N, C-alpha and C positions, 0 to 999 in steps of 0.2 A: 612586155617581157620583163621590164625592170620591176614592176609591181609584183609579178609572180615570183621572181627571184628573191625579192625582199621578203615576201610571205614565207617562202620555203626556208630561208635562212632563219627567220624568226621561229618557225616550227622546229627547226633542227636544234636550236639552242637548248631548250629544256630536255630534248632527247639526249643530247650530248652530256648534259649535266647528270642525268639519271644513269647513263652508261658509264661515265667516269666514276660515279659513286659506287655502282655495283660491280663493274668489270673494267677497271682502269688500265687495260692492257691493249697494246698496239698489235696490229696484224702480224708484223714480222717477229713478234715475241711469242706467239702461240706455240711454235714448234718446240720451244724449251719449257714454257710454262705448263702446257696441258699435260705432258707426261709427268712432270714434277707434281702437279696437282693430283694426278692419279696415284702417284707413289705415296703422297701424304694421306690420301683418302684410304688406301688399303692398309697402310701401317697403322693408322688410327682405328680403322674398322677392327683389326685384330686386337689392338689395345683395349678397346671398349668391350669386346667379346670376352677377352681373357680376364679383364677386371671384374666383370659381373660374375663370371664362372668361379673365379678363385674365391671371392667373398661368399658366394652362395654355397659352395662346397665346404669351406672350412668353418664357417660360422654356424652352420646347421648340423654339424656332427654331434653325436651324443655327448653331453657334458661340455660342449663348447659354447661360445658366445663372443660378443665383441671384446671380451677381456683377453682373448687369445692374440688379437692384432698387435698390441704393444710388444709382447714377447717375441712374436714373429719378426717384427721390424727391427728390433734391437739385437736379437740373438741370431737371426738367420739372414734377413735381407741386407743389413749393413755389411757383414763380412762378405757376403756374396757380391755386393756392389763393389767393394774394394778389390776383390779378386777379378771381377769383370773389367774394372777400370785398368788394373794392372795388365791384364791380357790385351786390352785395347791399345795401351801405350806400347807394349812390346810388338804387337802386330803393326802398329802405325810406324814404328821405327824401321821395321824390316820391309814392309810392303807398302804399295800405294793405296789410296783411299778405296779404289774399286775392289781390290782383293781383300782388304780388311772387312769391307761390307759383306762379301761373300762368305768369309770364314765365320764372322759373328752371327749373321742370320742363319747360315747353315748349321751352326751349333744349336740354335734355338729349334730349328726344324727337326734336327735329329732327336732332341729330347721329346718334342711333341709326338713324334712317331712312336717312340719308345713308350711314352705314357699312355697313348691311345690304345695300342695293341697289346701291351704287356703289363705295365705297372697298374693302371687303373682296373682292368678286368680281374686282376689278382689282389685287389686291395685287402680282402678278408684274410688272405694268407700273410700279408705283409704287416698287419697291425701288431704292435708290441704291447699287448695287454698285460702280460705278466710283469714286465719291467715297469710299466706305468703304474700298475697297482702297488707294486713294492715301494716305489718312490713316494706314492701318495700316502701309504700307510706308515712309512718309517722316516721319511726325510722331509718331503714337501707337504706338510700336513695343513698348513694355513690355506684358507680359501683364495688368498691373493696369488698363490702359485698354481692355480688350476690351469692357467694358460700353458705353462710349461708341460704339465702332464698331458694335455691334449696334443701338443706338438710331438711329444715322444710317442704317444699311442698311435697317432695317425701321421707318422712322419712322411709317408708317401704323398698325402694331400698337402701337407705343409711344404714339401719340396715343390710341388706344382704351384703353390701360392708364390713362393720365392721366385721361381723362373718366370712366371707370368708378371710379377712385379717388376722384374728387370727389363722386360720388353720395352716399357715406357722410357726408362733412363738410357738404355743401351741403343735400341733400334730407333725409337722415335727421336730422342733428344741428341745423343752423341753421334749416331750414324746419319740419320736422315736430315735433321736440322744442321748438323755439322757439314754435310755435303752441300746443302743449300747455301750456307754461309760462304763456302769456298767458291761457288760458281755464280754467285749473285753479287752485283755491284751495288753500292749504296744508292745510286739513282734509280735502281730497279727495286730495291728492297721496300721502299715506301709503298709501292704498288703490288709487288709480287707477294709479300709476306701476308698481307691481309687476305689474299686469294688462297694461299696455302692453308691459312687458319680456317678459311671457309670450307676447304676440303676436309679438314680434320673434324669440323663441327657437323657437316652433312653426314659424315661417316657414322656419327653417333645416332642420327635419326634412322638411317638405313639399317644399322645394326640392330636397333631396337625393334624395328618392324620385322626384319628378317628372322631374328631369333624367336620373337613371339609367334610368328606364323609357323616356323619350323616345329616349335613345341606343340602347337595345336594340330599339326598334320599327322595323319596315320602313315608313318614311314615303316619300311621293312624292319622286323625285329632282329636285333643283333644278339645272337645267343650268348656271347661271352659277357654281356652286360646284364645286370639285374634289371627287372622291369621298371623300378623307380628311377633308374639312371640311364634309360634309353636316350633321353634327350642329350646327355653328356657326349655320347659318341658322335652325334651329328654336329654338335658345336665344335668338337675337337677336329673333326674331319674338315670343317670349314676353315679352321685355323691353318691346317696343313696346306690346303689348296691355295689359300690366299698368301701364305708365306712363300710358296713356290712362285706365285705370280709377282710378288714384290721383287724377288730376285731377278725375274725376267725383265720387268720394267726398268729396274736399275741398270741392268746390262744394256738395254736398248738406249737409255739416256747417255751412257758413257760411250758406247761404240758409235752411235749415229748422230749425236748432237754435240756433246762436249768435245769429243775427239776432233770433229769437223771444225769446230770453232777454235780450238786450242790444242793442237796435236801434242804439245809438250806437257799438257796437264797430267796425262796418265803415266808419263815417263819423265819425271823431272831429272835434270842433270845432277843436282845436289839434293840429298835427302837428309836434313838435319836429324840428329838423334833426339827422340822424344822418350823421356822416362818419367815414372811417377815422381821421382825425387826432383827432377827438373821442373815439373808442374808445381810442386810445393814451394820450390825456391822462387818461382815467378810470383806465387801468391804472397810470399813474405816481402817482396820488393815492390809490388804494385798496389798502391792505394786504390786505384781504379778497380782492379780485380777483387780486392777485399770488399768493396762496397757491392759489387755484383754478387759475391758470395753471401753477404748479409741480406741482400734482397731475396735471393733464392732460399736461403736458410730460414728466414722469417716466414715466407709463404709456406714452405713445407711443414714447419712446425705447426703453424696455424691450421693448415689443411688436415694434418694428421690428428690433431686434437679434436677438431670438429667432426671428422669422419668417424671416429670411434664412437662418439656420443650418438651421432645420427644412426650408425649401424646398430647400436644397442636398442634404440627406439624402434627401428625397422624389424629387428628380430622378434620383438614382443608382438608385433602385428602379424608377421609372416614367419612362423616357426619352422616350416619344412623347406627343403632346398629348392624345389620346383617353384613354389609360390614366391619365395624370396627372390629367385632368379627372374621371374616374370615381373616382379615389382621393380627390380633393378633395371630391367629393360625399359620399363615405362619412364623411369627417372632419366635414363640415358637418352630416350627419345625427346623428353621435355628439355633436357640440357642441350641436345643437338639443335632443337628448334630455336631456343633462345640464343645459342651461340651463333647459329647461322644468321639470325637477325642482327646480332652485334657485329659479326664479321662483315656482312654486306652493307649495313647502313651506318653503324656507329663507329666501329673500330677504325676502319680506314679513314673516315671523315675526321675523327678526333685527332688521329696521328698527323694527318696532312694539314689540318687547320689550326689545331690548338697546341701542337708541339709535343715533344717526347715527355716532358715533365708532367703535364696535366693528364696525358694519356696513361702514364705509369701510375698516377695517383688513384685512378678509377678503381682498380682491383682492391687495394686495401680498404678503401672507403666503403665499398660494397660489402666486404666481409664484416666490417665493423657494424654497419647498419643491420644486416640480416642476422648476425650473431647476437646482437642485443635483443632482438625479438625472440629468437629461439631459446636462448639460455634463460631469459627472464620468464618465459612461459614455463620452462621446466622447474625453475626455482619456486614459482608461485603455484605449482601444481598441487602441492600437499599442504597448502595453507588456506585460510578462509576465503581468499580471493578466488580460488578455483571454484568454490561453491557458488559464488555470485556469477562467475563466468558460465557455470554449467546451466544456470537458469535460462541463458540465451542460446547456448550451443548444446546440441544433443550429446556429443561425445568430445569433451575437451582433449582427450588423449590423441584422437585423430587430428585435431587442430594442431597440436604440438608437433606431430609427425609431418604435417603439411608445412609448418614453419621451418622445420629442419630440412625438408626437401627443397623448400624455396632457397634456403641458404646454400645448400649443396649445388643446386642447379644454377643459381645466379653466380655463385663463387667460381664454379668450374667454367661457366660460360665466359666470365671475364678472364679466367686463367688461360683458356684455350685460344682466346682472341687477343685481347689487349695486352695481358701480361706476357704471354709467349712472344708476341710480336715485338714489344718494347725491349724485352730481355734479349732476344736474338739480335736486335739492332745494336746492342752494346758491344757485340763481338766483331762487327763488321770493320770498324776502324783499325783493328789489330791486324798484324801480318798473318799470313796463312799458318806459319809455324806457331805463333802465339795463340791463334784461334784453336788449334788442336789441343795445345796444352791447357788453355783456359776451359775449353769444353769438357776435357777429361776431369778437371777439378770441379767445375760448377755442376755439370750434369751427371758426371759419374759418381762423385763422392758427396758433394755438398747437398744435393737433393735427398740422398739417403741419410746423411747425417741429420738433416732437418727432421725427417720422419723418425729417426732413431731418438733424437732429443725429446720429441713429443712422447715417444714410447717410454723413455726413462721417467719422465714426469708421471705417466700413468702407472708404471710399475711401482714406483715409490708410494703413490697415493693408494693403489690397490692393496699393497701390503699393509698400509696403515688402516684403511677404512673397509677393505674387503669387497666393495662393489663399486660399479661405475657411477651410479646415481649420486653417491656421497662425494664424489670428486669434482662435480660440476662447478661449485662456487670457486674452487681454486683454479680449475682449468680456465674459467672465464677471465680471471685476473691475468693469467699467463698470456692468453690470447690478446687481450687489449695491450699489454706491454709490448708484445712482439709486433703488433700492427704499428705502434708508434716507432719502433726501431726500423721497420719496413719503410715507413714514410720518410724517416730521417735519411736512410740510405738513398732513396730516390733523389732527394734534394742535393746530396753530396755528389752523386753520379752526374747530375745535371750541371754541376759547377765544374767538374774536373776536365771534361773533354768537349771542346767546341764542336766536334763532329757529331756528337749526340745532341748537344744543345741547339744547334742550328739546322740539323739535317732535315727536320720536319717542318721548318718554318720558312725556308727560302729554297726555291727550286735550284738556284745556282749553287748553293752550298752542298747539294747532294753528291757532288763529285769529290768532296773532301775525303781524303783517305791518307792520314798521316803515316809517315814511315816511322815505325816503332821498333826500337831495338829489342833483341831477344831477351833482354833482362827486364824489360818493362820500364826502363828509366824515363823514357819520354812521357809516358802516361803519369808516372809518379811526380815528375816535375810540374806537369800541368796542374 
C-alpha cells in the first residue's frame, strides 16, 4: 500500500503543476470566478465584434481610408471619452457600482438598438453630401484634410465608430475591470487576473469563428438593409443580445455572490464624492499615478500609430467592407489563439515566477521587435533591396502585410494578457475610493489621450506630406522614443510601491494592502 500511495503521489505532482499553471483556482473560488470569467468573455466578445465592424464600415466608405482614423480619434473619440468619464464620475458619486454599471451599459444598449433599426437602415438619407462637397471645394482643399470631409459626409457611421470605440474604455476597462479590482484581493489577483485575461482572449477566437460562419450562412433577408450590408444587421443583433446578457450576469454576481459575501458592499454607509476635478487633483499629487498614466499613455500612442499604418496596408489588399471585415475576423482569431496561449502558459507563470517588473517589460519589448521588422520592410519596399527580396518571394507586398499582422497580433496578445494584468495590479494597493478616481483618469481619459496624441502626430504629418506612406519614417522614430518612455515608467513604478514590487515574488506578501490617504500622499512619499 505504501508503494502504491507513493506512486500515486508522484503521478499527482506533474498533474498539479499543469493544473496550477493553466487553472490556478481552488474549488471554493469557482462560484465567484466562473461568472466573472463569463462577464469578461462576453464584454470582450462584444468589444472584438464592434472593433472589427467599426473599422470595416468606416475605412471602406467611398473616399475613405486609414487617413480618417486620426481625425476620428482626435476630433470625435477624445471629446466623447471626456464626456463619458464625466458622466461616470457623476454617476459614481450618486450611485453604487451596480447601478452605475446598469446605467452606462444601458446607454450603449439603447444606442445600438437605435443604430440597428433606424440609423443604419436610413444611412443614405443621413449622408451630408452637399455640406461635405462645399467644404472640400472651398475650405478644406488639401488632401491632408480628406479625413474631415469623410467624417462630415458619413457622420452616422463616424458616430458608430466613436460609440464602439468607447465600449473598450468604458465597459471593459472602467466598469468591468474596475468592478474586478474592487471585489478581488491582492492574494487572489495573481491567480484570478490571468484567468480573466484568458476569457478575454478566448472571446476573440470565438468571435472570429462566429462572425465568419455567420457571414457565410444564408440567413433571412432583412428588407430594410441593402444587399451588401445584410451581414451588418446580424452582427449588430448579436451585439444587442450579448449586451443584455452582460447586464444579466452582472446582476447575478452582485445579488447572489457579492452581496452574500459582503452585504455592505452594495450599500456603503459613507459614499465619498468623486469628481473629475478630484481625479485630476489626485494625479497632480501622486507620482505613482503619474507613472501609471505614462505607462498607459505610451502604450496607446504606440498602438494608435502602428494600427493606422497596418490598417492602411490592409485596405490596399481588401478594398470592400465585407472582405475587410472577414480579414479582421481572421486576425482576431489569430490574436485570440496567441493570447490564449500567453494567458494560459506564459502570462500567469511570468507574473508568479519572475515578478511584476519583468512581466511588465515583455509588452514594450515585443512591440519594439515586431515594429522594427514591419517598418523596415515598408521603408525598404521602394528601394533596390525590394527587387532582391522579390526574387525569393512571389509577392513582397503580402509579406509586408503579414509582418504588420504579426506585430498587431503579438502586440495585442501581450496587451490583453501581460500588459492588462500588470496594469490592473497597480490599482489594487489603492483604497476603493482612489481606485475609482484612478480608473477614471487612466482608463477614461489617459487611454483616449494616448490615441489622440498619436492622431495629432498623423494629422500634422498628413497635412505636410499628404499620404500615410510618407509619414512612416517619422512615425517609427516616435514609436521607439515612446517605447523607451514606457520602459522607464515600468522601472519607476517598480521602485515606488512595495506592494507591486513584492506581490508576485513572495506568497506571503500578497496580503499587503497599504492604507493610502485620499490625496495619494502615502504613495507619493514611497
